[in-house]
N, CA, C and O atoms as CSV, one atom per row, in Angstrom:
chain,resi,resn,atom,element,x,y,z
A,1,MET,N,N,-54.325,-57.996,-30.999
A,1,MET,CA,C,-55.141,-57.204,-31.890
A,1,MET,C,C,-56.007,-56.275,-31.049
A,1,MET,O,O,-56.593,-56.708,-30.058
A,2,THR,N,N,-56.094,-55.034,-31.421
A,2,THR,CA,C,-56.905,-54.058,-30.724
A,2,THR,C,C,-58.374,-54.318,-31.023
A,2,THR,O,O,-58.752,-54.554,-32.170
A,3,TYR,N,N,-59.205,-54.274,-29.971
A,3,TYR,CA,C,-60.631,-54.487,-30.175
A,3,TYR,C,C,-61.240,-53.317,-30.909
A,3,TYR,O,O,-61.037,-52.160,-30.542
A,4,ARG,N,N,-61.982,-53.626,-31.938
A,4,ARG,CA,C,-62.731,-52.621,-32.690
A,4,ARG,C,C,-64.140,-53.161,-32.885
A,4,ARG,O,O,-64.333,-54.364,-33.064
A,5,LYS,N,N,-65.099,-52.288,-32.852
A,5,LYS,CA,C,-66.469,-52.712,-33.092
A,5,LYS,C,C,-66.575,-53.141,-34.553
A,5,LYS,O,O,-66.322,-52.362,-35.472
A,6,ARG,N,N,-66.945,-54.369,-34.732
A,6,ARG,CA,C,-67.043,-54.917,-36.089
A,6,ARG,C,C,-68.496,-54.852,-36.545
A,6,ARG,O,O,-69.381,-55.444,-35.928
A,7,THR,N,N,-68.723,-54.135,-37.619
A,7,THR,CA,C,-70.094,-53.937,-38.092
A,7,THR,C,C,-70.328,-54.469,-39.498
A,7,THR,O,O,-71.465,-54.471,-39.970
A,8,THR,N,N,-69.291,-54.915,-40.170
A,8,THR,CA,C,-69.419,-55.368,-41.544
A,8,THR,C,C,-69.138,-56.863,-41.635
A,8,THR,O,O,-68.133,-57.341,-41.108
A,9,ALA,N,N,-70.011,-57.594,-42.294
A,9,ALA,CA,C,-69.854,-59.041,-42.450
A,9,ALA,C,C,-69.428,-59.365,-43.881
A,9,ALA,O,O,-69.779,-58.666,-44.832
A,10,ILE,N,N,-68.666,-60.440,-43.998
A,10,ILE,CA,C,-68.259,-60.960,-45.307
A,10,ILE,C,C,-68.766,-62.386,-45.396
A,10,ILE,O,O,-68.510,-63.191,-44.501
A,11,GLN,N,N,-69.470,-62.703,-46.444
A,11,GLN,CA,C,-69.947,-64.066,-46.638
A,11,GLN,C,C,-69.034,-64.774,-47.629
A,11,GLN,O,O,-68.735,-64.254,-48.704
A,12,VAL,N,N,-68.600,-65.963,-47.247
A,12,VAL,CA,C,-67.717,-66.744,-48.099
A,12,VAL,C,C,-68.306,-68.143,-48.211
A,12,VAL,O,O,-68.650,-68.749,-47.197
A,13,ARG,N,N,-68.425,-68.653,-49.401
A,13,ARG,CA,C,-68.940,-70.011,-49.603
A,13,ARG,C,C,-67.771,-70.985,-49.674
A,13,ARG,O,O,-66.813,-70.787,-50.421
A,14,VAL,N,N,-67.880,-72.033,-48.879
A,14,VAL,CA,C,-66.876,-73.088,-48.867
A,14,VAL,C,C,-67.601,-74.427,-48.828
A,14,VAL,O,O,-68.797,-74.485,-48.545
A,15,THR,N,N,-66.877,-75.495,-49.113
A,15,THR,CA,C,-67.454,-76.824,-48.988
A,15,THR,C,C,-67.482,-77.206,-47.508
A,15,THR,O,O,-66.812,-76.571,-46.693
A,16,GLU,N,N,-68.246,-78.229,-47.157
A,16,GLU,CA,C,-68.268,-78.712,-45.770
A,16,GLU,C,C,-66.861,-79.140,-45.346
A,16,GLU,O,O,-66.449,-78.891,-44.213
A,17,GLN,N,N,-66.133,-79.780,-46.252
A,17,GLN,CA,C,-64.773,-80.237,-45.952
A,17,GLN,C,C,-63.849,-79.043,-45.685
A,17,GLN,O,O,-63.049,-79.076,-44.750
A,18,GLU,N,N,-63.958,-78.002,-46.495
A,18,GLU,CA,C,-63.136,-76.809,-46.280
A,18,GLU,C,C,-63.476,-76.147,-44.951
A,18,GLU,O,O,-62.583,-75.694,-44.235
A,19,LYS,N,N,-64.764,-76.091,-44.618
A,19,LYS,CA,C,-65.179,-75.478,-43.348
A,19,LYS,C,C,-64.614,-76.258,-42.170
A,19,LYS,O,O,-64.095,-75.662,-41.226
A,20,ARG,N,N,-64.706,-77.575,-42.211
A,20,ARG,CA,C,-64.162,-78.390,-41.121
A,20,ARG,C,C,-62.660,-78.181,-40.977
A,20,ARG,O,O,-62.149,-78.089,-39.861
A,21,LYS,N,N,-61.951,-78.106,-42.103
A,21,LYS,CA,C,-60.504,-77.888,-42.068
A,21,LYS,C,C,-60.172,-76.527,-41.454
A,21,LYS,O,O,-59.264,-76.425,-40.628
A,22,LEU,N,N,-60.896,-75.491,-41.849
A,22,LEU,CA,C,-60.671,-74.160,-41.296
A,22,LEU,C,C,-60.982,-74.127,-39.803
A,22,LEU,O,O,-60.257,-73.499,-39.032
A,23,GLU,N,N,-62.057,-74.800,-39.391
A,23,GLU,CA,C,-62.409,-74.850,-37.969
A,23,GLU,C,C,-61.327,-75.566,-37.167
A,23,GLU,O,O,-60.985,-75.131,-36.068
A,24,ARG,N,N,-60.786,-76.661,-37.703
A,24,ARG,CA,C,-59.709,-77.379,-37.010
A,24,ARG,C,C,-58.476,-76.502,-36.873
A,24,ARG,O,O,-57.859,-76.449,-35.810
A,25,GLN,N,N,-58.118,-75.810,-37.954
A,25,GLN,CA,C,-56.942,-74.942,-37.909
A,25,GLN,C,C,-57.134,-73.809,-36.905
A,25,GLN,O,O,-56.209,-73.468,-36.167
A,26,ALA,N,N,-58.323,-73.231,-36.876
A,26,ALA,CA,C,-58.611,-72.158,-35.922
A,26,ALA,C,C,-58.499,-72.685,-34.492
A,26,ALA,O,O,-57.911,-72.033,-33.630
A,27,LYS,N,N,-59.060,-73.860,-34.246
A,27,LYS,CA,C,-59.012,-74.444,-32.905
A,27,LYS,C,C,-57.577,-74.710,-32.481
A,27,LYS,O,O,-57.225,-74.461,-31.328
A,28,ARG,N,N,-56.746,-75.207,-33.377
A,28,ARG,CA,C,-55.332,-75.461,-33.068
A,28,ARG,C,C,-54.603,-74.185,-32.676
A,28,ARG,O,O,-53.637,-74.214,-31.913
A,29,CYS,N,N,-55.077,-73.072,-33.207
A,29,CYS,CA,C,-54.446,-71.780,-32.906
A,29,CYS,C,C,-55.091,-71.094,-31.714
A,29,CYS,O,O,-54.660,-70.013,-31.311
A,30,GLY,N,N,-56.117,-71.710,-31.147
A,30,GLY,CA,C,-56.792,-71.108,-30.004
A,30,GLY,C,C,-57.639,-69.915,-30.385
A,30,GLY,O,O,-57.842,-69.009,-29.577
A,31,LEU,N,N,-58.137,-69.907,-31.620
A,31,LEU,CA,C,-58.920,-68.785,-32.118
A,31,LEU,C,C,-60.303,-69.236,-32.558
A,31,LEU,O,O,-60.520,-70.409,-32.866
A,32,SER,N,N,-61.232,-68.296,-32.583
A,32,SER,CA,C,-62.527,-68.574,-33.203
A,32,SER,C,C,-62.293,-68.641,-34.713
A,32,SER,O,O,-61.253,-68.201,-35.204
A,33,LEU,N,N,-63.249,-69.185,-35.435
A,33,LEU,CA,C,-63.119,-69.234,-36.893
A,33,LEU,C,C,-63.004,-67.820,-37.457
A,33,LEU,O,O,-62.181,-67.564,-38.336
A,34,SER,N,N,-63.825,-66.908,-36.955
A,34,SER,CA,C,-63.761,-65.516,-37.426
A,34,SER,C,C,-62.401,-64.893,-37.144
A,34,SER,O,O,-61.812,-64.252,-38.013
A,35,GLY,N,N,-61.905,-65.087,-35.920
A,35,GLY,CA,C,-60.604,-64.535,-35.551
A,35,GLY,C,C,-59.485,-65.107,-36.404
A,35,GLY,O,O,-58.584,-64.386,-36.832
A,36,TYR,N,N,-59.553,-66.413,-36.646
A,36,TYR,CA,C,-58.542,-67.067,-37.483
A,36,TYR,C,C,-58.565,-66.492,-38.895
A,36,TYR,O,O,-57.522,-66.137,-39.443
A,37,LEU,N,N,-59.761,-66.401,-39.484
A,37,LEU,CA,C,-59.865,-65.892,-40.856
A,37,LEU,C,C,-59.447,-64.425,-40.948
A,37,LEU,O,O,-58.843,-64.016,-41.939
A,38,ARG,N,N,-59.767,-63.625,-39.912
A,38,ARG,CA,C,-59.314,-62.225,-39.917
A,38,ARG,C,C,-57.801,-62.145,-39.933
A,38,ARG,O,O,-57.221,-61.382,-40.705
A,39,ARG,N,N,-57.160,-62.938,-39.075
A,39,ARG,CA,C,-55.692,-62.899,-39.021
A,39,ARG,C,C,-55.061,-63.376,-40.319
A,39,ARG,O,O,-54.155,-62.730,-40.845
A,40,VAL,N,N,-55.529,-64.487,-40.831
A,40,VAL,CA,C,-54.966,-65.014,-42.078
A,40,VAL,C,C,-55.207,-64.018,-43.217
A,40,VAL,O,O,-54.320,-63.759,-44.030
A,41,GLY,N,N,-56.412,-63.472,-43.257
A,41,GLY,CA,C,-56.777,-62.551,-44.339
A,41,GLY,C,C,-56.039,-61.232,-44.304
A,41,GLY,O,O,-55.881,-60.581,-45.337
A,42,THR,N,N,-55.585,-60.827,-43.129
A,42,THR,CA,C,-54.865,-59.557,-43.022
A,42,THR,C,C,-53.354,-59.758,-42.930
A,42,THR,O,O,-52.601,-58.801,-42.750
A,43,GLY,N,N,-52.921,-61.010,-43.054
A,43,GLY,CA,C,-51.491,-61.285,-43.065
A,43,GLY,C,C,-50.838,-61.301,-41.696
A,43,GLY,O,O,-49.610,-61.289,-41.600
A,44,GLU,N,N,-51.639,-61.327,-40.627
A,44,GLU,CA,C,-51.061,-61.396,-39.281
A,44,GLU,C,C,-50.555,-62.813,-39.018
A,44,GLU,O,O,-51.092,-63.774,-39.568
A,45,PRO,N,N,-49.537,-62.944,-38.190
A,45,PRO,CA,C,-49.011,-64.275,-37.884
A,45,PRO,C,C,-50.043,-65.122,-37.140
A,45,PRO,O,O,-50.762,-64.632,-36.268
A,46,VAL,N,N,-50.097,-66.389,-37.500
A,46,VAL,CA,C,-50.989,-67.345,-36.856
A,46,VAL,C,C,-50.140,-68.549,-36.483
A,46,VAL,O,O,-49.523,-69.173,-37.347
A,47,ALA,N,N,-50.110,-68.874,-35.204
A,47,ALA,CA,C,-49.313,-70.012,-34.750
A,47,ALA,C,C,-50.202,-70.998,-34.019
A,47,ALA,O,O,-51.131,-70.615,-33.307
A,48,ALA,N,N,-49.906,-72.262,-34.206
A,48,ALA,CA,C,-50.666,-73.303,-33.518
A,48,ALA,C,C,-50.422,-73.209,-32.024
A,48,ALA,O,O,-49.303,-72.944,-31.585
A,49,PHE,N,N,-51.452,-73.420,-31.259
A,49,PHE,CA,C,-51.396,-73.411,-29.807
A,49,PHE,C,C,-51.030,-74.817,-29.339
A,49,PHE,O,O,-51.651,-75.789,-29.768
A,50,HIS,N,N,-50.045,-74.934,-28.479
A,50,HIS,CA,C,-49.646,-76.229,-27.944
A,50,HIS,C,C,-49.941,-76.236,-26.459
A,50,HIS,O,O,-49.503,-75.351,-25.725
A,51,SER,N,N,-50.682,-77.234,-26.020
A,51,SER,CA,C,-50.996,-77.309,-24.600
A,51,SER,C,C,-49.749,-77.683,-23.819
A,51,SER,O,O,-48.780,-78.193,-24.380
A,52,GLN,N,N,-49.784,-77.426,-22.534
A,52,GLN,CA,C,-48.656,-77.728,-21.653
A,52,GLN,C,C,-48.300,-79.205,-21.722
A,52,GLN,O,O,-47.137,-79.566,-21.543
A,53,ARG,N,N,-49.264,-80.050,-21.974
A,53,ARG,CA,C,-49.035,-81.495,-22.016
A,53,ARG,C,C,-47.925,-81.849,-23.002
A,53,ARG,O,O,-47.155,-82.773,-22.743
A,54,PHE,N,N,-47.823,-81.149,-24.111
A,54,PHE,CA,C,-46.824,-81.454,-25.121
A,54,PHE,C,C,-45.432,-80.988,-24.718
A,54,PHE,O,O,-44.449,-81.358,-25.360
A,55,HIS,N,N,-45.333,-80.184,-23.668
A,55,HIS,CA,C,-44.042,-79.652,-23.245
A,55,HIS,C,C,-43.495,-80.324,-21.998
A,55,HIS,O,O,-42.401,-79.995,-21.538
A,56,GLU,N,N,-44.257,-81.268,-21.447
A,56,GLU,CA,C,-43.798,-81.961,-20.247
A,56,GLU,C,C,-42.888,-83.125,-20.632
A,56,GLU,O,O,-43.125,-83.780,-21.647
A,57,PRO,N,N,-41.870,-83.387,-19.849
A,57,PRO,CA,C,-40.986,-84.507,-20.153
A,57,PRO,C,C,-41.739,-85.825,-20.126
A,57,PRO,O,O,-42.692,-85.987,-19.364
A,58,ALA,N,N,-41.317,-86.757,-20.948
A,58,ALA,CA,C,-41.932,-88.081,-20.996
A,58,ALA,C,C,-41.940,-88.698,-19.614
A,58,ALA,O,O,-40.997,-88.513,-18.844
A,59,GLY,N,N,-42.982,-89.419,-19.295
A,59,GLY,CA,C,-43.079,-90.060,-17.993
A,59,GLY,C,C,-43.735,-89.169,-16.951
A,59,GLY,O,O,-44.116,-89.656,-15.887
A,60,GLN,N,N,-43.879,-87.877,-17.225
A,60,GLN,CA,C,-44.510,-86.977,-16.275
A,60,GLN,C,C,-45.857,-86.474,-16.791
A,60,GLN,O,O,-46.454,-85.565,-16.215
A,61,ARG,N,N,-46.319,-87.066,-17.865
A,61,ARG,CA,C,-47.601,-86.659,-18.422
A,61,ARG,C,C,-48.732,-87.275,-17.617
A,61,ARG,O,O,-48.620,-88.404,-17.140
A,62,PRO,N,N,-49.811,-86.540,-17.467
A,62,PRO,CA,C,-50.964,-87.093,-16.746
A,62,PRO,C,C,-51.576,-88.246,-17.519
A,62,PRO,O,O,-51.557,-88.243,-18.750
A,63,ALA,N,N,-52.111,-89.220,-16.827
A,63,ALA,CA,C,-52.764,-90.354,-17.476
A,63,ALA,C,C,-54.009,-89.864,-18.191
A,63,ALA,O,O,-54.684,-88.942,-17.733
A,64,GLY,N,N,-54.300,-90.487,-19.311
A,64,GLY,CA,C,-55.545,-90.109,-19.989
A,64,GLY,C,C,-55.375,-90.115,-21.399
A,64,GLY,O,O,-56.317,-89.823,-22.135
């Protein structure tokens, strides 16, 4: 996404549960809540971010 100076705010009321769900989804995608909502709201693709740990063969994962 091209950086643009953002000067307009949108206020949206949600429940605490909805906010937590949106924050979790944004985090999974590696985005801020604002960035996630902008992408979803404008129809841009949003994909979950997978850490390298999930792509390593079994037995080679770091302990923890």
